[in-house]
C-alpha positions in Angstrom: -10.6 -4.8 15.2 -11.0 -6.5 11.8 -14.2 -8.5 11.5 -14.6 -11.6 9.3 -17.7 -13.6 8.4 -16.6 -17.3 8.1 -19.0 -19.6 6.2 -19.0 -23.3 6.9 -19.3 -24.7 3.4 -21.2 -27.8 4.3 -24.2 -29.0 6.3 -22.3 -31.9 7.8 -22.4 -31.4 11.6 -19.1 -33.3 12.0 -17.2 -31.6 9.2 -13.5 -30.8 9.8 -14.1 -27.6 7.8 -16.0 -26.3 10.7 -13.1 -27.3 13.0 -10.8 -25.4 10.7 -12.8 -22.2 11.1 -13.1 -22.7 14.8 -9.3 -23.0 14.9 -9.0 -19.6 13.1 -11.5 -18.1 15.4 -9.6 -19.1 18.6 -6.1 -18.7 17.2 -6.4 -15.1 15.9 -8.9 -13.7 18.4 -6.5 -10.9 19.3 -6.4 -9.4 15.7 -9.8 -10.5 14.2 -13.3 -11.1 15.3 -14.5 -14.1 13.3 -18.2 -15.0 13.3 -18.9 -18.5 12.1 -21.9 -18.8 9.9 -23.8 -22.0 9.3 -25.8 -22.8 6.1 -27.6 -26.0 7.2 -30.9 -24.2 7.8 -31.1 -22.4 4.4 -34.1 -23.4 2.3 -33.5 -24.8 -1.2 -33.0 -21.9 -3.6 -36.1 -21.3 -5.7 -37.1 -18.3 -7.8 -40.7 -17.0 -7.3 -42.3 -13.9 -8.6 -43.3 -13.0 -5.0 -39.7 -13.4 -3.8 -39.1 -12.7 -0.1 -35.7 -13.1 1.5 -35.7 -16.0 4.0 -34.8 -15.0 7.5 -31.8 -17.4 7.5 -30.5 -15.7 4.3 -31.0 -12.2 5.8 -28.9 -13.2 8.8 -26.0 -14.3 6.7 -26.3 -11.1 4.5 -26.3 -8.9 7.6 -23.1 -10.7 8.9 -21.4 -10.2 5.6 -22.5 -6.6 5.3 -21.0 -5.9 8.7 -17.7 -7.7 8.0 -14.4 -6.6 6.6 -14.1 -9.9 4.6 -15.3 -13.4 4.2 -13.6 -16.7 4.9 -15.1 -19.8 3.3 -14.2 -23.3 4.3 -15.1 -25.3 1.2 -15.7 -29.0 1.7 -15.4 -31.1 -1.4 -17.8 -33.8 -2.7 -17.3 -35.3 -6.2 -14.5 -32.7 -6.9 -17.0 -29.9 -6.4 -18.2 -27.5 -3.6 -21.1 -29.0 -1.7 -24.7 -28.6 -2.8 -25.3 -26.7 0.5 -22.6 -24.1 -0.3 -23.8 -23.7 -3.9 -27.3 -23.2 -2.6 -26.1 -20.5 -0.2 -24.2 -18.6 -2.9 -27.3 -18.8 -5.1 -29.3 -17.0 -2.4 -26.5 -14.5 -2.0 -26.4 -13.6 -5.7 -30.1 -13.2 -6.5 -31.7 -9.8 -5.8 -29.0 -9.2 -3.2 -25.2 -9.1 -3.8 -23.4 -8.8 -0.4 -20.3 -10.6 -1.7 -19.8 -8.0 -4.4 -16.4 -6.3 -4.0 -15.7 -8.1 -0.7 -12.4 -9.7 0.0 -12.7 -13.5 0.3 -10.3 -16.2 1.5 -10.9 -19.8 0.4 -9.9 -22.6 2.7 -10.8 -26.2 2.9 -10.2 -29.5 4.8 -10.6 -33.0 3.5 -10.0 -36.6 4.7 -7.7 -37.3 1.8 -4.2 -36.0 0.9 -5.1 -33.3 -1.6 -7.2 -31.0 0.7 -10.0 -29.5 -1.3 -8.1 -28.2 -4.3 -10.6 -29.1 -7.0 -13.5 -27.7 -4.9 -11.6 -24.5 -4.3 -10.9 -24.1 -8.0 -14.6 -24.4 -8.9 -15.6 -22.1 -6.0 -13.2 -19.4 -7.2 -14.8 -19.5 -10.7 -18.2 -19.0 -9.1 -17.1 -16.3 -6.7 -15.6 -14.1 -9.5 -18.7 -14.5 -11.8 -20.5 -11.2 -12.5 -23.5 -12.0 -10.2 -21.3 -12.6 -7.2 -18.3 -10.4 -8.0 -16.2 -11.2 -5.0 -12.5 -10.2 -4.6 -10.9 -13.6 -4.1 -7.5 -13.7 -2.5 -5.0 -15.4 -4.8 -3.8 -17.9 -2.2 -5.8 -20.6 -0.5 -5.4 -23.0 2.4 -5.7 -26.7 1.9 -5.7 -29.1 4.8 -5.4 -32.7 3.9 -5.8 -35.8 6.2 -8.0 -33.5 8.3 -9.2 -36.3 10.7 -5.7 -36.4 12.1 -4.9 -32.7 11.7 -6.3 -31.4 15.0 -5.4 -32.3 18.6 -7.9 -32.8 21.4 -8.1 -29.0 22.0 -8.9 -28.2 18.4 -5.4 -26.9 17.6 -3.6 -27.8 14.3 -0.9 -30.4 14.5 2.3 -29.9 12.5 4.5 -26.8 12.6 4.5 -26.5 8.8 0.7 -26.3 8.5 0.5 -23.9 11.4 3.1 -21.6 9.9 1.4 -21.8 6.5 -1.8 -20.6 8.1 -0.1 -17.9 10.1 1.5 -16.4 7.0 -1.7 -16.7 4.9 -3.9 -15.2 7.5 -1.7 -12.1 8.0 -1.5 -11.7 4.2 -5.2 -11.9 3.9 -5.6 -9.2 6.6 -3.5 -6.9 4.5 -5.4 -7.8 1.3 -8.7 -7.1 3.0 -7.5 -3.8 4.3 -6.3 -2.8 0.8 -9.6 -3.9 -0.9 -11.8 -2.2 1.7 -9.7 1.0 1.3 -10.2 0.9 -2.4 -14.0 0.3 -2.0 -14.2 3.3 0.3 -12.4 5.5 -2.2 -14.7 4.4 -5.0 -17.7 5.2 -2.8 -16.4 8.7 -2.3 -15.8 9.1 -6.0 -19.4 8.0 -6.8 -20.7 10.5 -4.3 -18.6 13.2 -5.9 -20.0 12.2 -9.3 -23.5 12.5 -8.0 -22.7 16.1 -7.1 -20.9 16.8 -10.4 -22.2 19.8 -12.4 -21.1 20.6 -15.9 -21.5 24.4 -15.4 -18.6 24.2 -12.9 -16.1 23.1 -15.6 -13.6 25.5 -16.9 -13.9 24.7 -20.6 -10.4 26.0 -21.5 -8.6 23.8 -19.0 -11.2 21.1 -18.4 -10.7 21.4 -14.7 -13.4 21.6 -12.0 -13.6 25.1 -10.6 
């Protein structure tokens, strides 16, 4: 079964972004194992010469390393991702790079009409930067008016938003499969290159003997 690490992009304990990830976790349990990761206990990022990875960061790294892809629910404050999420990405792009080459789906829920479109745009720019180097899916999911978007059981209201998520999630599954297959092939090629020997080349045809 496909395994996803889902990052709650805020430290707000009542965030509807967490509810959105919980919806995904319960709605698609039959095709994906989704582990929800909190970032509220991460220390503030600081660079020291005696750097040691905090245990809370190591836990998130391990979950990402063992996953087939990452889902991020990006809350929005002042048109930007939260300070908590930016802090988490800073930890995940210094000395360690678990997001590199990994398929990532950006989602987001907000109280207003626009979802988290501006936050998502800024987050995409950060995720594709050289130090992070994630493979970000070209589509996103934006849930506006999120306080009214869920029923008492945590399910999404509205056939249109449910269908949009259904289509997006299955597309992301295929995207993740494609990216991971490509990553595996590159790893194989790298391994072959490590064993490459010039004396095994036929100089006339430039083919490996």
